[in-house]
Structure formats: structure tokens, C-alpha cells
N, C-alpha and C positions, 0 to 999 in steps of 0.2 A: 628135794624140798619136801617138808612135811605137808600133809594134806589137811590137817586140822590144828587149831590153836592149842597151845600148851600153857599150863600154869595160870589159867584164868582165875581171877579173884571175883567174889561177889561184887556186884556193882556198887553197893553201899560202902563196902570196905575200900574199894578203889577210890571212890570219891573222897572218903575220909582221909586217905593218905595224900591224895593230890591237894586237897584243901589245906592240910597241915603244912605243906611246903609252899603253897601259893600265898599264904598269909604273911610269912616273913619276906617273900619277894615283893608283895604289895607294900609292906612297910618300907622296904629299901627304895622302892620307887618314890614314895612320899619324901624320904629323907634326902634323896639325891637329885630330885627334880628341882634344881635351883638355878636361877639366872639373875643377872644384874638388871634384866628387863622383865618386870612383872608380867607384861603381856605375853611373853614367851611361855611362862609358867601356865598362864590361863589357857592358851591354845593347846599346849602339850597336855595339860590335865584333862581337857575336854575329850581327847581321843583315848588317852591312857587309862583314865578312870571311868570310862563309859561301859565297862564290862570286859569281856574277853576271858579266855580260859586260863591264861598265864601258862600255857603248855610249854613254851620254850624255856622260861625260867625254871619251871618245875623239872624239866628234862635235864637241865644243867645241874641242878642240885641232886637229882637222882643218880646221874652218871658219876658225879664226884663221889657220892656215898658208895655206890656199887663198886667203884674202883678202889675203895679202901681209904678214902679221904673224907674231907668235909668241905663242900663248896660254900662260899660266902654269899649270902643273899645280896650283898652290895654288888657283886659282879653278876649275879643273876639278872639284875636290872638291865644289863647290856642288851639282852636278847629281846626284851619287851620294848626298849627304845628303838632298836632296829626295826622290829615288826611294826611299831606305830609309825615310824618314818615312812616305811613302804606303803602303809595304808593311806597316809596323808597324800603321798605323791600319786598313788594309784587313783585315788578319788578325783584328783585334778585331771589326770589323763582321761579317765572314764567319764568325767562330768557327773559323778555319782551324786545322788540326792539323799541317800540313806546309808547309814553305817551303824551296825550293832543296835538296830531298832530305833534309832533317832536320827535327826538331820545330820548329814555328814558335816565335818568341820568346815569344809570349803563353803558351805551354804551359810555358815554363821560368821566366818571371819574373812572370807574371800580367798581366791586362789593364791595370790601373791604371799599372803601371810602364812598359809599352811605349807607352801613350798619351802619358805625360809625356815619355818619351825621344824619341818622335816629335816632340813640340813643341820639345824641345831642338835636334833636328837641323834643323828649320825655322829656328830662330833662328841656328844656326851658319851656315847658308847665307847669311843676310843679313849676318852679321858679316864673312864673306869677301867678299861683293859690295861692301860699304861701303868696302873698301880700294881700289877702282877709282875714279879721279877722274871719269871720264866719267859724268855723271848718267844717261845713256841706259842704262847697264849695270844699275843697281839698279832703274830704272823698268821695264825689260824683265822683270826678275825679279818685281817686284810684279805686273805684268800676268799673268805666268805663274801665280804661286801663287794669285791670285784666281780665275782660270779653273779651276785644278785643284780648288780647294775647291768651286766651283760644280759641277764634274763629279762629285765624290764625292756631293754632295747629290742631284743629278739621278739618279744611279745608285740611291741609296737610295729616292727617290720612285718610280722606275720598277720597282723590284723587285716581282715578282708581277703585273706588267701584261703578260698574255699576248697582248694585242692591240697591243703596243707598235709604233709606226710606225717604219719604217726611218730617217726623218729624225731622230726622237728618239734612236734608237740611235746614229746618227752624231754627234749633239750630245754624247752621253755620252763616246764614245771620243775625240772630238777634245779635249774639255776634260780628261778624266781621264788620258789617256795621251799623245796626240799633241802637246799643247801644250808639255810638258816637253822632248820631243825637238826640237821647233821652237825653243824658247828656247835650248837648248844650242848650236844652229847660229847663231842670231841673235846671241847674246851673244859667241860666238867672233869673229864678224865685227865687232861693236862694239868689242871689246877690241883688234882689229887696226887700228882707225881707218878702216874701210871707209866708202864713201859709202852714202847711203840706198838706192840701187837694189841694190847688192850685198847689203846687210843684208837687204833684203826677199826677194831671191832665196834666200838661205840659210834664212830663216824658212820660206818656201814649201817648199823642199826638205825641211826637217825635219818640217813638218806632214804632207806627203804620205808621207814615210817612216814617221812615227809612226802614221798611219792604216793603212798596210800592215802594220806590226808588230802592231798590236792585232787586225786582222782575221785574221792568221795564227794568233795565239793563240786566237782564238775558233773558228777551224776546227779546230785541233789538239785543242781540248777535246772534240770529237766523235769524233776518230779517233786521237789520240796515245796514248802510254802514260805511266804515272807515271814509269817509268825514264827515258824521254826528257826529260820535262818538268821533273822535279825537284819536282813538286807534284801533288796529286791531279788527275786529269782527269775530265771528265764531270760536274763539279760546278756548272757554270753553271745547268743546269736544277734541280739539287738545291737551289740557293740562290735560285731564282726569278728568275735573270738571263736575260733574253731577248736573244739576240745574232743576228747576221745569218744564220747557217745556219738557225736556227729560223724567222726572219721570212720568208726566201725559201721554205722548205718550206710554211709556213702559207699563203702567198699563191699558191702554184703547185700545190696539190693539189686534188682534187675536194672538193665540199661535205661529204660524209660523212667523208672522211679529215681534212679541216680540223677538223671537230667532234671527232673522235677525238684528234687531236693536241693540241687545246686541253684536252681532258679529261685526257689523260695528263700534260701539263705542270702542270696544277693539282695533280695527285696526286704528281708527282715528288719534291717536298721530303720526303715521308714514306714513299714507296713505291719502293724500288729497282727493282722489276719494271716499274713505269710509266715510270720514268726510262729504263731500258734500251730499252723498246719505243719511246718517243718519240725517242730517239737514232737508233734504226734507221730510223724513218720519215723523220727529217730527212736521213739519209745517202741513203736510196733516192730521195728527192725532189730530190736534187742540191744540197742546201744547202751542203755542204762545198765542192764544186766551184765553185759560184757565188761563195762567199766568197773562195776562193783566187784566182779570176779578178778579183774586185774588188780584192784586195790587190795583185795584179800591176799592175792599172791605176794604182793610187796610187803604186806604186814606179816605174813608168814616168813618171808625172807628176813625181815627185821628180827623176828624171834630166833631164826637160825643163826644170825650173826652173833647172838649172845650165847649160843648153845655151849661153846667151849668154855665159857666162864662159869657154868653151873657146877658147883662142887658135888661130890658123890652124895652128900647128905641133903642136897637140894638147895635152891637159891635162898639167899637171905631176903630180908624184907624189901630192900631197895631194888635188887635185881628182879625179884618177883613182881614188883610194881612196874618196872620197865617192860617185862614180858606181858603183863596184863594190859598195858596200854595199847598193844597191837590190835586185839579184837575191839577195844573201845573205839579206836579211830575208825574202824570199818563200820561198826554198828551204830555210831552216833547219827543223829538226825539234825544237827545244827552245827 
């Protein structure tokens, strides 16, 4: 694996390219978010148009273009609908009060409404996927959503497991987060009519990028600010969610410190002081630095997955942008 990032773009140029693709994706969301029940549009719009990076739709369009085709913004909306649906459901499970810097949808419309609207958004994504004739397209979506549902259940089962193994943590984030990013890239290549090898390369790129993305989120939960993140930070321990920073600290401190950390983690859901002390222990033990290093390793692996696609004259604009997103994902602060 390479030790440093390749083909990085200036930050301003990367933002320009991403925004150029995010705009048609946004318009597609406005055009396709229709329902016979206006209330559904209202609740859906609250979460979908409350911000967000549009990373998944942008990756779909980039992958299609890098594969030699042209993805349709209409189908790019699939990935934002799925992402929004998972956010709505997660906020109910987590009893979240804030999302993207403003009150979570559940606080405005109630848990029942947001769960049902989340179901509507899942259905909407399949409706758009069914418009594509290539059966591999909807098959890939089915594989993705099945894994996502399994990831959500696994996360629920592992909540409060303070001895959670790193392998199980990785299973959760792969299924719950990374697989949707992987499918965005995979389905873009499928839509472009790419061969199986290129489709697999795009899927691997997306999976590695998604793992990096979630690990950065988990690290920032220990050191980021609510202003940067747009949602409460430090809440993983408060919700009994054990992530890589904690796992590393638990496995790399002395026996007495390990016992204290486990004791604090068990108390964290109801004791803010215990939560604060546990977070400080994790930081001092190097849990954040280790997690960021692991995120960088996955982002580098994402770049390596595309290495065989780079022609002798260098990557074109879309492949270059995909390569540049790897360091962006690691270096972001929100």
C-alpha cells in the first residue's frame, strides 16, 4: 500500500468540481420527491434539504463518468434518499435531538411519522432504480440495503457491549455506512456499462472510502465540536456505542486503567462526568490518533483500488476527482 496520497487537487478546485455535480443531484431530488400525501414531502424535505454534502450522489456521477459513461442525476437521488432514510431511523433509535445543526426531524414531527417517511424514502429509491434496464443495477441496490439493515441491527445488538471486538466494530461500520458509499460507486459504473473488473474496482474504492469516512466520524466524536459537526459530539459513549478510539485505548492501557475505562463507559450513559473522564482517557491513550491513522490507511487503499484505471497520460478529470476525495475524507472536520 502507498504511504502518501496521490493526485491531490487544490481544495478550492475539488470543492468546485463536487459542487458542479451536487447541483444537478439537488435538482433531481426536488424533481423526484413527490408523493400523493403532501405531509410526506414536508417531512422528507426537512431532512433532505437541511444541508448535507451530497457525497453519495456525487460519487455515483463521478464513478459513471470515470467509467466512460454518464450517470443520470435522477438515479443519483437514490443514494440521498437511502442516506436520509437511515438518518431518520437512526435518530429515532438514538433519541437524537439535533441533526445537521438544527432540531432532528423526530423532534418536529414525532417518531411515528419519521419512521414511516423513512420507509417511503427506501421505496422511492427502488422506484428510481427500477427505471434502469440493467438488472445488475437494482440487484446491487438490493444487496446494499440488505447489508445496511443488517448493520443497523448489529449496531443495536452491540450497544452497551464495552468489550466489543475490533472485528465486530468493523462489521458494523462496513454494513451501516461504507456499503452505501460502495454501492454509489458500483452502481455508477454499472449504469455506464462498465465491465465486471472496473465495477469491482469502483466498489472496492467506495468501500475503503466509506470505512475511512466513518472512522473519521468516530474520531471526531472524541475531539470535534458541535459547531463543526452539526450534531452533538461525544455522544457515542453516552449512547453505549463502542467505536475504534475506545477499543484501541481499552486494549493498549494498563490493567488498572482498563478496568477504570470500562467502569466509566458503563456509567457514561447517565453520568456526564464519567463520560468526560472516559473521553479524556481515550484521547490520552492515543485512541483518536490511531483511528485517524486507520482512516488514512483505508483512504489510501481506496486510491490503490483505482490505480489500475489510471492511463499512462494520467487520470482524466473524473478519476482525478475520485482520487482527490480520499485525502478530503480524512482531513475534513465535519
